[in-house]
C-alpha positions in Angstrom: -50.0 21.1 63.3 -46.5 20.9 61.9 -43.3 21.3 64.0 -41.6 24.0 62.7 -38.3 24.1 64.7 -36.6 22.3 61.7 -38.1 24.2 59.1 -37.3 27.6 60.3 -34.1 29.8 60.9 -33.6 32.8 63.0 -34.4 35.6 60.0 -31.7 38.0 60.9 -28.5 35.5 61.7 -30.0 32.5 59.8 -28.9 30.4 62.5 -30.8 27.5 64.0 -34.0 27.6 66.4 -34.6 25.7 69.7 -37.6 25.0 71.6 -38.2 28.1 74.4 -40.9 28.1 76.6 -44.0 29.1 74.6 -41.5 29.3 71.3 -38.3 29.6 69.7 -35.1 30.8 70.6 -32.2 31.5 68.3 -29.2 29.3 69.1 -26.8 32.3 68.0 -28.0 35.9 68.8 -30.9 34.3 71.2 -33.8 36.6 69.8 -37.1 35.0 70.9 -39.9 34.4 68.6 -43.3 33.8 70.1 -47.0 32.8 68.9 -50.1 34.8 69.4 -53.8 34.6 68.2 -52.5 31.6 66.1 -49.9 33.3 64.5 -45.9 32.5 64.6 -44.9 36.1 64.4 -40.9 36.3 63.0 -41.2 39.9 61.9 -37.9 41.8 62.5 -36.8 45.6 63.3 -36.2 47.7 61.9 -39.1 46.5 59.1 -37.7 47.1 55.3 -38.5 50.1 53.8 -41.3 50.7 51.3 -41.0 51.5 47.6 -41.8 55.5 47.5 -45.2 54.7 45.4 -46.8 53.0 48.4 -47.1 56.5 50.2 -49.9 57.6 47.8 -52.5 58.8 49.6 -55.4 56.6 47.3 -52.9 53.6 47.9 -52.9 54.2 51.7 -56.6 54.5 51.7 -57.1 51.3 50.0 -54.4 49.5 52.5 -56.5 50.9 55.5 -59.5 49.1 53.9 -58.1 45.8 53.1 -60.2 43.8 55.8 -63.3 45.1 54.0 -62.2 44.4 50.8 -61.1 40.9 51.6 -65.0 40.3 53.5 -66.2 41.4 50.0 -64.5 39.2 47.8 -64.6 36.2 49.9 -68.1 36.7 50.8 -71.0 34.0 50.3 -72.4 35.7 47.2 -69.4 37.1 45.8 -69.0 36.3 41.8 -65.2 37.4 42.1 -64.4 34.9 45.1 -66.5 32.3 43.4 -64.4 32.5 40.1 -61.1 32.6 42.3 -62.2 29.3 44.3 -62.2 28.0 40.5 -58.9 29.2 39.5 -57.6 27.5 42.5 -59.2 24.2 41.6 -57.8 24.2 38.0 -54.4 25.2 40.1 -54.5 22.2 42.4 -54.7 19.9 39.3 -51.0 20.7 38.4 -49.7 19.3 42.0 -49.5 15.5 40.9 -47.7 14.2 44.1 -48.9 15.0 47.6 -46.0 16.2 49.7 -46.0 16.0 53.5 -46.3 19.7 53.9 -47.1 23.1 51.5 -45.7 26.4 52.0 -48.1 29.2 50.6 -46.6 32.3 50.1 -48.8 35.3 50.4 -51.8 32.9 51.8 -53.6 36.0 53.1 -56.6 34.5 54.6 -55.9 30.8 53.8 -58.3 31.0 50.9 -56.2 28.1 49.5 -55.7 25.9 52.5 -59.0 23.5 51.7 -57.9 23.2 48.1 -54.4 22.6 48.5 -54.7 20.7 52.3 -55.7 19.2 54.2 -54.5 22.8 56.3 -52.9 20.8 58.6 -50.0 20.3 56.6 -50.3 23.9 55.0 -47.6 26.5 56.5 -49.4 29.8 55.3 -46.8 33.0 55.0 -48.0 36.1 54.9 -46.6 39.9 56.1 -50.4 40.9 57.1 -50.7 39.8 60.6 -54.7 41.0 60.7 -55.3 38.3 57.7 -53.2 35.7 59.2 -55.3 36.1 62.3 -58.3 35.8 59.8 -56.8 32.6 58.9 -55.8 31.4 62.2 -59.5 31.7 63.5 -60.6 29.5 59.9 -58.2 26.9 60.1 -56.7 26.5 63.5 -54.6 23.3 62.3 -52.7 25.1 60.1 -49.3 26.8 60.5 -49.3 30.3 60.0 -46.0 32.8 60.1 -45.7 36.8 59.7 -42.9 38.1 58.5 -41.0 40.0 55.3 -40.2 37.2 52.7 -37.4 38.7 52.4 -36.2 38.9 55.5 -38.1 35.4 56.3 -37.3 32.5 59.0 -37.9 29.7 56.3 -35.0 27.6 55.8 -33.5 27.0 52.4 -34.1 23.8 50.7 -36.4 22.7 53.0 -39.5 23.1 51.4 -41.2 19.9 48.9 -43.7 22.2 47.6 -44.6 25.8 47.5 -47.8 27.7 45.9 -48.2 31.7 45.1 -51.3 32.2 44.2 -52.8 35.2 43.0 -49.8 37.1 44.4 -46.9 37.8 42.4 -48.7 40.9 40.5 -48.5 42.6 43.8 -44.9 42.2 44.4 -42.9 45.4 43.9 -39.4 43.5 44.7 -40.6 40.6 42.2 -37.1 38.7 41.3 -35.7 39.2 45.0 -38.6 37.5 46.2 -38.6 34.7 43.4 -34.5 34.2 44.2 -35.9 33.3 48.2 -38.7 30.8 46.6 -36.2 29.3 44.3 -33.8 28.8 47.3 -36.1 27.3 49.1 -37.3 24.4 47.3 -36.1 21.1 48.3 -34.3 18.9 45.4 -37.3 17.9 43.3 -39.4 20.7 44.6 -41.8 22.4 43.0 -43.5 25.6 43.0 -46.8 25.9 41.8 -47.8 29.6 40.4 -51.2 31.0 39.5 -51.1 34.8 38.3 -53.9 36.9 36.8 -53.6 38.2 33.5 -52.9 41.4 34.5 -52.5 44.0 31.2 -54.7 41.5 29.2 -58.1 42.5 27.7 -60.3 39.5 29.2 -58.8 40.4 32.9 -59.3 44.0 32.6 -62.7 43.3 31.3 -63.5 41.3 34.2 -62.4 43.8 36.7 -64.3 46.8 35.1 -67.8 44.6 35.2 -67.5 42.7 38.6 -64.9 44.4 41.0 -63.8 48.1 40.4 -67.0 50.1 41.3 -67.5 48.0 44.5 -64.2 47.9 45.7 -63.9 52.0 44.7 -66.9 52.2 46.9 -65.7 50.1 49.8 -62.7 52.2 49.6 -64.3 55.8 49.7 -62.8 56.5 46.3 -64.0 57.2 42.4 -63.5 54.3 39.9 -60.9 56.2 38.0 -59.3 57.0 41.7 -59.1 53.0 42.2 -58.1 52.4 38.6 -54.8 54.5 39.9 -54.8 52.6 43.1 -54.8 49.2 40.9 -51.7 50.3 38.7 -49.8 50.6 42.0 -51.5 47.7 43.9 -50.7 45.3 40.9 -47.4 46.6 40.0 -46.6 43.5 37.7 -48.6 43.1 34.5 -48.6 39.2 33.4 -45.4 39.6 30.7 -43.1 40.7 33.8 -44.1 37.7 35.9 -43.8 35.2 33.5 -40.3 36.8 32.4 -38.7 36.8 35.6 -40.4 33.1 36.3 -38.3 31.8 33.6 -35.1 33.3 35.2 -35.2 31.3 38.2 -37.2 28.0 37.3 -37.8 25.8 34.5 -41.5 25.9 33.4 -42.5 22.2 33.5 -46.4 22.6 32.8 -48.4 25.5 31.8 -52.0 26.4 30.9 -54.0 29.5 30.7 -57.7 29.6 31.4 -60.5 29.2 30.5 -59.8 29.2 26.4 -56.3 27.8 27.2 -55.6 29.4 23.7 -54.9 32.7 22.5 -52.9 33.9 24.9 -53.2 36.4 27.9 -55.6 38.8 26.1 -58.3 36.0 26.1 -57.8 34.5 29.1 -57.8 35.2 32.8 -55.0 33.3 34.6 -52.1 31.6 33.9 -50.9 28.2 35.7 -47.3 27.1 36.3 -45.6 24.4 37.6 -41.9 24.9 38.1 -38.9 23.5 39.0 -35.5 25.5 40.6 -32.7 26.3 37.6 -29.3 25.0 38.7 -26.9 28.5 39.0 -25.4 28.0 35.7 -29.0 27.4 33.7 -29.6 30.6 35.6 -26.5 32.5 34.3 -27.5 31.7 30.7 -31.3 32.3 31.1 -30.5 35.7 32.3 -28.9 36.4 29.4 -31.2 35.4 26.9 
């Protein structure tokens, strides 16, 4: 397991941390951060305000069912889970070096730890502590951190590699979150991204065929109600994420899968190896 002392700072005042009993304390404001059930808890109060559309009653019901939905998706005979495992194996090929540790942004229950690991070098970051507690039971050797990415304890410039897999389509504050990931990368570091081709024909067809009815039933909704939820949950389509990535990162490698050609309508995922833009290049990209 990784010693997080040199990789993390106080999420409120951004000062360093020192070992304090069974946790860490800020060297400036002396706030204490501890670990429970295998998860470091760096959440701070008051919690950030959520977007108004998250108050939608169907979306709230969907959130209440996340544990059951994850159990279904990652179940032994789940076709969608098996397909996601295949996605991750394809994404792993983008990582040509073997960094000492890897930050997994939006790690959920740790589904990528074995593929990008070993788990002992993985630092999983998520805002859902229940999912992280599942990850802790599955991979007790991994380092797991619960926080809001926009008020995170991650030290800028400290990470040789970050992964963000099937996550950015969910992120309402997309550009703010990408700016944080940009700043987290060490010089020469890489961000590896995998996004579904949300908004494309192939992805929409796959959802309608394989997951829509099952997930709607788990959530106690009709198919149309669950489609409504997915428009909130997957608030960014492929083109929106692709455009936002270009503002903060240089695209070193990009692939569609499985066809490789034909754009996002004929493929299920887009895969990126990214390096951070300089401030000057970010300014130019924002004008283009």
